[in-house]
C-alpha positions as CSV (number, residue, x, y, z in Angstrom):
1,M,22.5,24.6,-10.9
2,F,22.7,24.2,-7.1
3,D,18.9,23.7,-6.9
4,S,19.0,20.8,-9.3
5,I,22.0,19.2,-7.5
6,F,20.1,19.5,-4.2
7,R,17.0,17.8,-5.7
8,L,19.1,14.9,-7.0
9,T,20.7,14.4,-3.6
10,A,17.4,14.6,-1.8
11,N,15.9,12.0,-4.1
12,A,18.9,9.7,-3.7
13,A,18.8,10.0,0.1
14,S,15.1,9.1,0.2
15,G,15.8,5.7,-1.2
16,M,13.3,4.1,-3.6
17,V,11.8,5.6,-6.7
18,V,8.1,5.2,-7.2
19,H,7.2,3.8,-10.6
20,D,4.6,6.0,-12.4
21,D,2.4,2.9,-12.8
22,C,1.9,2.8,-9.0
23,K,0.4,6.3,-9.0
24,L,-1.6,5.7,-12.2
25,K,-3.2,2.4,-10.9
26,F,-3.9,4.1,-7.5
27,L,-5.7,6.9,-9.3
28,E,-7.8,4.3,-11.2
29,L,-8.7,2.6,-7.9
30,K,-9.6,5.9,-6.2
31,A,-11.5,7.6,-9.0
32,K,-12.8,4.9,-11.3
33,R,-12.9,2.0,-8.8
34,T,-11.2,-0.2,-11.5
35,Y,-9.5,-2.3,-8.8
36,H,-10.5,-3.5,-5.4
37,F,-6.9,-3.6,-4.2
38,I,-3.3,-3.1,-5.3
39,V,-0.3,-4.9,-3.9
40,F,3.0,-3.0,-4.3
41,K,6.5,-4.5,-4.2
42,I,10.0,-3.0,-3.8
43,E,12.4,-4.1,-6.4
44,E,15.6,-3.7,-4.5
45,K,17.7,-4.4,-7.6
46,H,16.3,-1.4,-9.4
47,K,15.5,0.6,-6.3
48,Q,11.9,1.2,-7.2
49,V,8.4,0.4,-6.0
50,I,6.3,-1.4,-8.6
51,V,2.8,-2.8,-8.9
52,E,2.8,-6.5,-8.2
53,K,-0.9,-7.4,-8.3
54,L,-4.2,-5.7,-9.1
55,G,-7.4,-7.0,-7.6
56,E,-10.5,-7.1,-9.7
57,P,-13.6,-5.2,-8.4
58,T,-15.3,-8.5,-7.6
59,D,-12.3,-10.0,-5.6
60,S,-13.0,-10.7,-2.0
61,Y,-11.0,-9.6,1.1
62,E,-9.8,-13.1,1.3
63,A,-8.4,-12.9,-2.2
64,F,-6.6,-9.7,-1.2
65,T,-5.0,-11.2,2.0
66,S,-4.0,-14.4,0.2
67,S,-2.1,-12.3,-2.4
68,L,0.3,-11.1,0.3
69,P,3.3,-13.4,0.7
70,A,3.6,-15.1,4.1
71,D,7.3,-14.3,4.4
72,E,7.9,-11.1,2.4
73,C,7.1,-7.4,3.0
74,R,4.7,-5.5,0.8
75,Y,2.7,-2.3,0.6
76,A,-1.0,-2.6,-0.3
77,V,-4.1,-0.4,-0.7
78,Y,-7.6,-1.8,-0.3
79,D,-10.8,-0.1,-1.2
80,F,-13.1,-1.0,1.7
81,D,-16.8,-0.6,1.3
82,F,-19.1,-0.7,4.4
83,V,-22.5,0.4,5.7
84,T,-22.6,2.8,8.7
85,D,-24.9,2.5,11.6
86,E,-27.1,5.1,9.9
87,N,-27.4,2.8,6.9
88,C,-25.1,4.9,4.7
89,Q,-22.9,3.2,2.1
90,K,-19.3,4.4,2.5
91,S,-15.8,3.6,1.2
92,R,-12.4,4.1,2.7
93,I,-9.0,3.6,1.1
94,I,-6.8,1.6,3.5
95,F,-3.0,1.6,3.2
96,I,-1.4,-1.5,4.7
97,A,2.3,-1.9,5.4
98,W,2.7,-5.7,5.5
99,S,5.8,-6.7,7.3
100,P,5.5,-10.3,8.5
101,D,7.7,-11.5,11.4
102,T,9.2,-14.2,9.1
103,S,10.5,-11.7,6.5
104,K,14.1,-10.8,6.3
105,V,15.4,-8.0,8.6
106,R,16.9,-6.1,5.6
107,S,13.6,-6.2,3.8
108,K,11.7,-4.9,6.9
109,M,14.2,-2.0,7.1
110,V,13.9,-1.1,3.4
111,Y,10.1,-1.1,3.5
112,A,10.0,0.8,6.8
113,S,12.4,3.5,5.6
114,S,10.6,4.0,2.2
115,K,7.0,3.9,3.5
116,D,6.4,7.6,4.2
117,R,7.8,8.7,0.9
118,F,5.7,6.1,-0.9
119,K,2.5,7.1,0.9
120,R,3.1,10.7,-0.1
121,E,2.9,9.7,-3.7
122,L,-0.6,8.1,-3.2
123,N,-2.8,11.1,-2.5
124,G,-6.1,9.9,-1.0
125,I,-5.2,7.3,1.6
126,Q,-7.7,7.6,4.5
127,V,-6.6,4.9,6.9
128,E,-3.2,3.4,7.6
129,L,-2.5,0.0,9.1
130,Q,0.7,-1.8,10.0
131,A,0.5,-5.6,10.1
132,T,3.0,-8.3,11.0
133,D,0.6,-11.2,10.9
134,P,-2.9,-11.8,9.3
135,T,-4.7,-11.3,12.6
136,E,-3.6,-7.6,12.6
137,M,-5.4,-7.0,9.4
138,G,-8.5,-9.1,9.7
139,L,-11.7,-7.8,8.3
140,D,-12.9,-6.9,11.9
141,V,-9.7,-4.8,12.4
142,I,-10.2,-3.1,9.0
143,R,-13.9,-2.4,9.8
144,S,-13.1,-0.8,13.2
145,R,-10.4,1.4,11.8
146,A,-12.5,2.6,8.8
147,T,-15.5,3.7,10.8
């Protein structure tokens, strides 16, 4: 009994619940490469993280960055393909915590306090990036962090 009460309290203290669809879609991106990127949104009303947008395998990096709102926080994962100096094809899964300067303070706090718990649910993230404006997550920045 005490153990189950403690788990409920711990979950309540950690804030947001991660919707199962987030984990499912992430696994599809990671294992099957069904998506090129996923944008996640916190629904404050329901206190949960949900999938907001799925990027098709053919979508460009520009399509990904334009799917992030200019004045609202989001989490995102991007499947970045690149060729090494040794001419080897590689891929890295990049986690981006998007927190634009123009977003509301409360939103920034909610996303910041829920980030670590959310990332733990997505097993397989290889690179993490925090961005407050588009220049902090440009393709050159992604490339330098991935290699």
